[in-house]
C-alpha positions, 0 to 999 in steps of 0.5 A: 532502468531496472529496480530490484523488487525487495519482496521477491528479489526479482527485477522490476522494469521502469515503464518508459513506453507509456505515452500518458504515464511515463515512468510508471513502475511495473511489477512483472508486467503489471502496472502497480497503480492499476492493481492498486485501483482494483483492490480495496485496501480496507478489505485487504488489510482487514484480513490481517488487522482488526480495523474500526471505522473512525470518520472517513478512515479506519484505525487499528493496531499496527502490524509492524510494531507492538502497541496498545492504542491504535495508531495505524490508519487506513484511508480508503479514499487515498488507498493507503495506510500510515502508522503514526507510531512507527511512521510506516506508510504506503 
């Protein structure tokens, strides 16, 4: 199965050969979850957004829309982000 990669317009292949994790999404031969596990999402996003720690998460102004009150939350435990203003998430 081929899926289009919107960022690069290159085809992505669905990995169906892995015995332990069938249907894992790969980008140019790299397992997306393996790359995600090696990169600290807080360090990466803080290059673009000023993040402040708030408990176990980090908050900042959303890069996807204009706002004055931080609604963009980054979770290092889950390695994802969510904006409660525009509902962008990963």
